[in-house]
N, C-alpha and C positions, 0 to 999 in steps of 0.2 A: 504494500498498499503505499501511495504517496500523500501521506498527510498534510494537510493545509491550513492554521488556524489563523484567523486575524479578529484581532480586540478592540471591540470602543467601550470607551468607561464615557459615559451620563456624566454630567453634571452634578448631583449627590450623589455619584461613587459609583453604581451602582455600573454593571459591564456587560457589556452582548459581544457573546464569541458567536463566530462564521466558522466550519470549517466543511474541508471538504476533502475528496478523496479518500475516504473509508466506506459511507450507505452508498446504496445506489447507486455503483460505477456502471451500469449499462445505462442507462442516461447519458442524453447529450448533453445536461449538466445535473448538479443535485448537490447541495447541502442541506448541515442543519445548524438550525441557527437556535444559539442559549441563553434565555436572560436568566439566573438563578437557578428554578431545578422544573424552570416548562424550557419546552422542545420541542419544534417546528424541524419536519423534512420537505424541503422544497425541490421537487424533481422539472424537469423540463426537457420533452423530448419535439422534435421536429421532423414533419415527413423529407422525404431528399429530395421532392420536386414538388410543384404547385398543380393541383390539377387542370384538367385541360376548360379553357375558358374563366378561372377565376381571377375577376380581377380587385378582389378586397380583402382582407387578412385576416384568414380566419381563428383566430384565434380562442384556446377552450380554456376558463381556469375553473379547477376546483378546488375546495376549502375544506376539511374535511379533522370534526375532531373526532376522537377515536377517548371511550369512553373508559376504555381500558388502560390510559395513562391515566386518569385520574382517582382510578382504585374502581373501578363504577361498572357496574353491571347496563346495560341495555335495557330500556324496557319491552314492554311487549312481550308475544307471545314464542319469537323466534328469537329472543332475547341476541339478537344481531345489529351492531348498524343498518340502519336503513334509508331512504333517500335522502337528500339533505334538505336539513332544517330550513328555516324563514332566515337566522340567524347564521346560515354558514353558506346561502344563497349570498346578502348582505356584504360579509365578508369576501366573497370569488367576485363580486361585483365591483367594490373598492381594488382591489387587484388589478382587476380588467379595463377600468378606468384610466387606471396609474399609466398601465404599461401598452394597452391599445396604439395612441398617437407618437408611440414611438418608433416603431417597428414602420422601416423604409417605405414608402407609397408603392414602391414598384416590388417589392418582397410577399408573395402571393404565396407560399408554403403552410400546409396546415402546423401549428402550433399547439402544444396541448402543457399546460403548467399547471400543477399537483401539489398542492399547501398539502401534511397532513398531520396536525397537534398528535405526538408521541408520546410529550410528557406534561404533564399538568399541576406547576404551582398553584393551591387554591387560590391564592389570593393577587397572582399576575393575573395582566389581562394577552390573551396571545394574539387576540385581532392587531396590536401596534405592532407587531412585527413580523404578521403576515407579508406586505408589501414589502420589506426588506430582504424572505427568505427568499422572494418568489425573482426578483432581482439579482440575485444572489446568485442564483441558479445559472440566471442568462448570461454571466458575467465570469462563469464560468464553463461559460461554452462556446461552440461557436455560431452560435446564434446571429447575426446579423441584429444588434441592436442598438439603437441609439441613445443609451440609458449611461449610467444604472440612474435608479432613481431609490426612493426607499420613504414610506410614511414611518409618521408618528403620530400620535395622540397626545392632544396638549389640552389642559385643563385649569381651570381658574379654581382656588382652591383661597379662600379665608385673603383675597387681592391678589394671590401670589399665583403665578403660571407654573407650572412644572412637566415636565414632559413624560410618557407614559408612566401614567400613575397607577398606583394599583387599587383592589377592589375597593377596599377599604379607605383609600386616601380619594374617592371621587366623590362621597357623603358631605354632600353641603358645597359641590363645585354650583358655577353657573354658567359656566362654559366647558362645554365637552366638543371636540370639533378630531376631527382626524384631517391630516395630512401629507398632499402626495409632493413632489417633488425631486426633477433635478438638482447639481449643483447650480444653474441658472436660474429653473424659472418653477414657478409651481403649475401644476397640475393638476390638482384636484382638490375638491374639500368639502368633505359633511359632518353635519356635524347639529347638536340644538344647543341652544343659550336661554337662558331666563331673562330674555329681555335686556339685552347688552345692547350697551352702542356697535354704530358704524366703527368708529375708533378704536376702541376694543377689539373687538373681530379683528379687525388690520394685524393690531400687535402682537395676536395670536397668530394671526398666521407669520408673522414674520420672525415672532418666537419661535416657533418648527420650523422653519427654515432655516433657523439659526442650525439647529442642531441636525437636519437629514444632510446639508453639506460634509458634517466628518467621515456621513455613513455611508456617503457616495462614497467622500476619496478612498473610503476603509476598501472599497469591493474594486475601485481601480487600481488599488494597491496588490489585490487579490487575485484579479486578473496577470497583474506580471505575474505575482510570482506560480501560477498555474501555467502560463505561456499562453492565453487564451485571446490576446489582442489583437490577432489580425483573424474576422471570422469569414467563413467560408463563400466561397463566389457561388455567384447564382442567373441565371437570367429570368424572370417568370414574365416577363413584356414582350410579347412584337409592335413594332408601331409601321407605320406606314405615316411617314413627316407628308408627305405629299395629298393625303386622303386629309389629315389631319391639316391643315392647312385650308383644305378646300372647303371643308366644317365647316371653319369657321370666318371661310370669304361666304359663304352662301346661309350660314344661319344668324351670326351675333347681331347683325344689323337689328335681322327681324325678333330674335330672340327678346334685345333691348323692349323693341316696341309693345311684345306682349306682356314683359315685365313691369313697364309701364303704367298699360292699361288700365289697373287697377282694378280686377274682376275676382272673382268668388274661385275661392280654390282648384274646383272639380272644374270651371272653366277655364282657369288658367293650364290648370293641369294638361286638357283637355287637347288647347293651342298647341302645348311645348308639343305631344305626341305627336299630334296634326304634321307639324311644322320637321321633326324629326324624319316622321313616315314621305314627306313630299320630297328631303334630300335625300334619298332613298329613291324614290323614283329618279331621281337625273345620275343612277349606277347600272350599268348595264345591269340587263334582268343577270345574267350568266355566275355574278359577281358579289350577290345581295346577298345571301347567307355566307360565303365567304367571311364579309364586311361585316355584316350585321354588330358583332360584336366588339369590333373598335369604332365602329359610327356610333358607341350607342356610347361609350367611353368619350370619346370626343364630343359629343355632340352634350353631352352632362359637361366636363371641365367652360366650352361655350356659356352652355343656360347659367352654371353660378355664376361666371369671368362677367356676366351682363349685368347679374343682378346685384353682383356687385359692387361693381361703376358705379349702374347709378344710385346709389345709397349712397359714394364713400363722393360722387361729382356732384349729386342731385341733390340728397338727403330725402330721395324719394324712395318709399317702399314698395312690395309688392302690391298691396292694399291700396297703395294711394297716401299712407298718413306717414308722417312726419319720423322724426327717432323719439319723440317725447313721449307721442300721442299713444292712448291708450283705447281699445276697442271700444264697441259700444255693449254699452253693462244693462242684463236685467235680472231682475231676481222675484224667485218668489218662494214662501213657507207653506206650509197645512197644505198642498198638494195634495197628497196621499190619505186619504182620513180612517185608514186602520194606521196608519204606522204611527210608534208612540210619539216621532217628531220626522219630518219634509222640509226638503229646499228646491229649488231649478237654480242653479247659480249657470249662466250665458254669458260669455264674453266673444263675440265677434261669430268665430263656425263654432268654438271651443263650448260644451255643454254637461254640466256631472246634475245628475238627480241621485241624492244624498239622501239617506235614510236611520233614524238614532232609532235602536232596539232598548230598550230598559232591563234588566234583567236579576236575577239575586246571585248570591257568591257562587251560589252550582256551577252559574254560566259563567263564570271567570276564567279565563286562559293561563294556562296551566301549565309552567314554561319546567321541560326537563332537559335542560340543555348537559354539557360534560360537566361546567362548572358553573350554573346559574339552573336555581331553580329555584322554584314561586308560583307565586301566581300575579295574573297582570289586570286591574281590574278595567283599565281602560283598553281596546282597541280598537284599529281600525282597517280595513279591510277594502281594495282598489283591484275595480273589475274593467277590466279593454273589451270590449266585445268586437270583433271584428266588424261588425255593421257601421262602427260609430266614425269610420273613414272610406266608408261603403263599398269594403272589401265583402267578392264573394267567397268564403270560404270559411270549412267549418270554428268552431270554439271547441280548443282539445283539454281546457283545464287553467291554471293559471303557470304564466310562464315569469320568467327572474326579473323582468321590467315590470311588472304588475307588484313585484314582491316591494322590487324597490321602491317603487312612485308612492306604494300604499304607503310605506316604512316612513321618506320622509314626511306628507302630510301629518302621520304618527306621532313623529319627533315635534311637530309646527305645532299640534293642538295640543299633546301634552300636558306642556304647566299650566295648561288653563283649563285642564276638566278634571274638577274636585275631585278626591278622592279619600278615603276613612271615614271617620266618621263626620269628615262636611257631606259626604255623599252615599247613602248606603246602595247605591242600584253598582252594577255592573254595570258599562257602556259600552255599545258596540253600533260604531258610526260605518256605513259602508259607501263608496261612493261607484256609482254606475257610471259613466262616461257611454254619453250616448252618441256626442258628435266630439269631432276630433279637429283640433288646426293649431298645435302648441299647448304650452301648459297647462293639460289635463291634470296634472298633477297641484298645483296651483290654482284649480279650480274648487281641486276636490278639499282643497282647504279652506275658503272661502265658503263652499257653499257645504261643510263640514261646520262652521261658525255659526250658520243659518241657522241650521237643521237641530243643533246641538241647543239652542235659546230657542226656537218651533219646540221644541220637544219638555222648555221647563227644565232644565240639568242648570244649574246657580255657574256657569263659568265663569273664570274671574273678568279678563276680557277679548272683546273679540278678537277674530286674526284673521289677516288678509297673506295672501301671495303672490307674485309678480315673475316672471321667470324673462331672464334681462339677455339682449347677445351681443355680441360684436364684431362688428368689418373692420378689418386692420391691413394698412398695405405697409410693408416691408419696406418698399424701396422709396415712398416718400413721404414715409411716416405718418400718413392720411388716418383718423380711426374715424369708425362712429359707432355710439352706442348705446342700443338700442331698446324700449322700453316694449315688455309685452311682446315677447315675438311670435311666428308661425311658424308652423311645422320647416317650409323651406326656408326658412333664416336659422334654422336651428341647426338643420340639415349642411347648408351651403357657407353656416359663418363658424368664425373662433372662439366662439364662447358660450356655454349654457350656463349663466348664471344663477339660482333660485333663490329670492330671498323673503322670505316669510317674520310673519311679525305683529303684535299689539301698536298702539300710540304709542306706545314707551320705548321700545327697543325688538329687537330681533329674535327670533325661536328657535327656529332652525335656519340652513343656509344647502345648498350643496351646487358645484361646482365642479365642469369641464372644461381646459383650456386645452384647444388643439392648437393652440400655436408657438412659436419661441420667445422668447422677452417681453412676456406681456409684465409693463412695468407697474409697481403698488400706486403709483399716481392715476393712472389709468381704473386699477381696483378700486381708491377712494373716488373715482367719479362716476364707476359701476355702483358703487354703492347707496352715492347718496340721491341719485339719479334713481336707484330702486326704492327709496323711502320714501320720494315723492310719485311715486307711481301705485304704492300699499297704501298709501294716504287716502290718493284718490279712489283708489279700490273699495277703501274700506266705506267710502262717502257714500259712493253708491248704495253698497249693501243695507245700512243702516237710515237707509231710507224705507226698506224694507222692513226692518224686527230689528229694533236697538239696543233690547237688550233681554235677558231671558223670561221667559213667559212668568207671571206670580205662580202657577201651581203646575201639576202635569197634567194634559188630557185624562178626561170621563172615565177610558178605556185603557188609560195607564196602570197595570196593578200595584197598588202600592206596599211599600213597608213600616212596617212598627220596626223599631229597635230601641233594645234595652238592656242596661246593663249588669249583668249578675255578679253575686260574689262568686269567686273561682273554683270554692266548696261544693257548691252547688252544682258546677255543669255535669257531672256523675249524675247526681237526681235525675235530669231534667232530661238525661241522653236513655237510661234506664238500661238495663242490662240487655246487651248486645242491639239497643237500639228500641228498645221496647216501650220505653215511654215514647216516645218523641215520635217515634213510628206513628203510633195510636193515637199522639199530639195532632197530629199531618191527615192522619186519614178521616180522623171523625170532624175535622174542621174543616180542611179539604185544603190547607196551605202548606206552603212551603216554610221551612224552619233550617235553619242556619247557627251554627255554633262554634263560635274563634274565641282563643281565648290569647288575651293582651295583658302584660302585667298582672299577670293573679286577678284578673276581671274577664269571665264569659262576656263576650259579646254576643247580642241573641238578635237576629232581625226573622222576621216573622211577613213572609211576603203571599198576600190573600189578592184572589179579586173582592172584595166584599170588606164592608166595615164588621158586619155582625161575625161571619168568621173568622176576623183577625183577633175581635176583642174576645171571643167564647178560647182560645188558641192562647192567649196572653192572658188569661182569667187563669187557666190550668196551669203555667207558666207561673205565673205569680204568685200562685199556691204551692206550689213545690217550693219555692223559693223563696218563702216569707218564713222570719223566726218569731216564733210566737213569743208574746210578752203577756206575762202576770197581770189579772185583771184585765183584762179580754173576754169579750163572749166568743166563740165559735158555733158553728153551726154542725153537728161532727157526727158522724153513721159508729154503730155498735158491731163493732171485730169480732171477739171475745167474748163469752161471759162464764168467769168462775165463782168458787164459793162465795169469797170476798169485797167481789166486782164485777165490774165492765169495760174494758178496754173499749175504750172510744177513738177514733182516726180525725182528728181538729182540720189535718191541713192533712195534705199525700201524702203518706209517705214518716207521718209526725202519729204515735199514737200515745194517750194517758187515758192514765187510772182510775173511774167514776169509782170508788168506795162504794160499798152497801151502807154507810153510814151518809153519804156524801146524795144519795138519793132522792129523799123527803125528806120533813123534819119529821110523822113520823115513822115509829120504827118500821123496817121493813123488814119480811123474813128470808125473804129467797131474790134473789134476783132478776128472777124467770116472773116474779108477779108483777114485775114493774116494766122490764126490758129483753127486747130477744136481739137472736143477732139480726141485724141487714136496717134495725129501726135508727132513724133519724133524732137527732135529741140536741137540745142544746145546753151548752154547757160555759161556764167559766173559770179558769185558768189559775187556780189557788196559789202554787209552787212550783218551779223548777226547780230542782236539783243538783245545788252547784257543781257535785262531784258526779255527779253518774248523766245528769240530765233527765231524769226523770221526773215527769210534770205529773201533778196534782189535778182531778178535774173534782170539779161542782157541780150538780145538779140543782142541789137545795139553796144554791148559793142565790137563783135566780127567779126563786120563790117569795112570794108573799108570807113575812113570817106570822106563823097560828098566833092572834088576840094571847097577850101575855106570857107567852115565850118567851122561856130563860133555856139562856142556852146549861148547858149540863158540866157540870163540875168535873173534873175525870182529876181522878187520887192520884198522886205520885207515885208509878210505879218503881223498885228497890231498878237501883240500873242491872243488877245482872239478868231480872228479867224481862225492861226493855229492852236488853240486849239479843235474848235470845225469841222475843214476840219479834224484833225487827227482822231475825236470820228466819225465824218463819214465814215472816210475811215474803221477805225476798225469797226463798222456797218457792214461796206460792203462785210470786207473778211471774219464778223462771218457767217453771210447772205452765202456764197458762201460758207462756210463749211459744213452748214447746205444742200445746197442744195450740194454737193458733197455726203454726209454721205448717205442724199436719194437717190441717183443716184446707192451708192454701193451696199444699201443693195434692190434695185432690182435686182440688179445686184447677190446680194447673199453674198455678201460682208463683211467685217467688217472692221475699220482701224485699 
């Protein structure tokens, strides 16, 4: 083995180690990245040649966490890792978005990047190391790549910025972003914030970049030591310069005219397609099939150039807007009468129909990742059906793009959705994109805010979002920042920069940069233009609904929440869940109990007030502590020679002595009471040691005229002890008899 290692020391003294030459040596490149006891194995494999007629970069990135890495068993029947979780997909997307722009434009061989978590220290966040591992694997391979890059997490905790914080250090962070960059340029930013300013966000990005430069330099040194500075030769494109010039000469002016016409998306697309077919008709028929792929590529370049020059030279966009204008917006709430909350948000040719559903704690999303377990009270799902863009194809489930867009909207709204004691409901937001022409994830944020307010969820503040774009010319230095970009402006532009926030600051961001040399000055201008656009969109939203409804809608199931002492949790649940299941069955409610700080949080979820009140009464009866001097309506559960046991509250019984039945002498208890009778009694005494309760029926009766309480002669101490022992034995016999009777009835105490 030829093992080579490089070490990177972070500002706080922690060390990241990159090792190659030991594992997975048959891959084109492989490394193990280690920090503490967390280890990631990254491999990269590349096809020898590109497939025929492929004119794009076929890159596949997989991130997988092994449960054995943390000494855990996977869940499910098969007990093995299954399809990628949403979390793993999101990390793979972070890697992909940073790597993809840096492969040469004419390199089209399939590349597969795989990053596996093979050892997991519980407090280290491995996702912050995944981008470094993937880039290092490319660095030690012969695959053409204009890197290296690295990714780091930067968080601000108590006003201090830190690189790659641990899970425990993240508590209280108001900035949590992932930044990817080369030595020279920022490539990707994604994360969430708690209403921070644009200035603070830029400061965090710059802070991250300084650390990334060190990690990129370490990879360059690793390349030198491994001897992979020279990359493989390739030729994946054939070109016909005469045909390229013919396409440009025939199509450019016509493309420019179509772009400047300001038509709608489909009309514009049809005009561009017709122009391409018009040019194809100028070619000899026998050459058309052969030259069609080249014509498509050259025509795409002409279309891109025409649109970009129009924006840079005239400040006019495809739909006729200037660079700062927002498309027309219309909104509506309460559109769906049976949903708990609903809203339509339409901006130009992008439309989201969003619903809110409120549920119990049983409906919360369960998290069972390798390092993260628990529940998520608020979830957001994003759906992008083919009909939203007019495509005639089947819908085959949720793709990675939908997971990523939904996560961005989720992070945007999460800081504003109350959780815990402030909101007893599980909250699910679903955005269905009905039309799409740019920034549908930002439409989801806006529609989600409106739907939450329509549902009566007391969000802290409304949130709006906007997608920004960039058109730049490196030769002239000209650039244009575009507000509220169209789909074509995203595809043909140099930046897709999404920003969400309230009136007081940013809550989430996602930025992908496709060009080199984007300055912080341009980023600062883009952020300020985005802030103004967000506030305009917010103003339009507030015209429909400006604050959450006072109450939930009539058809929303209600939740009553009470807090009980921790020692009563078991009594409410019962043996094997028998008690709580009976309450739910007989009252038609759903009940959940969670333990927090030695107290039980009980949520009762029901369709009507009567059923919830019945369930609440039964729980209160179980958890009520008997008080001396109080009167209770009880039930006789057993009869002995010297008295009767009466259940005054569920599971709480006291002794009604024969002498306390009546003012007149009672010869036999059965003369007054039978098992199953209901009787009012007063609690006279609770023994401080044993907790036994002494009851009286007589105390609730009117005293006979002239009644004098008989004076009992004091008994010798020994006799009192003997009598007390006899009474205790009698009570124990009574308890045994009672247990036997219950067994016969199939019950347990």
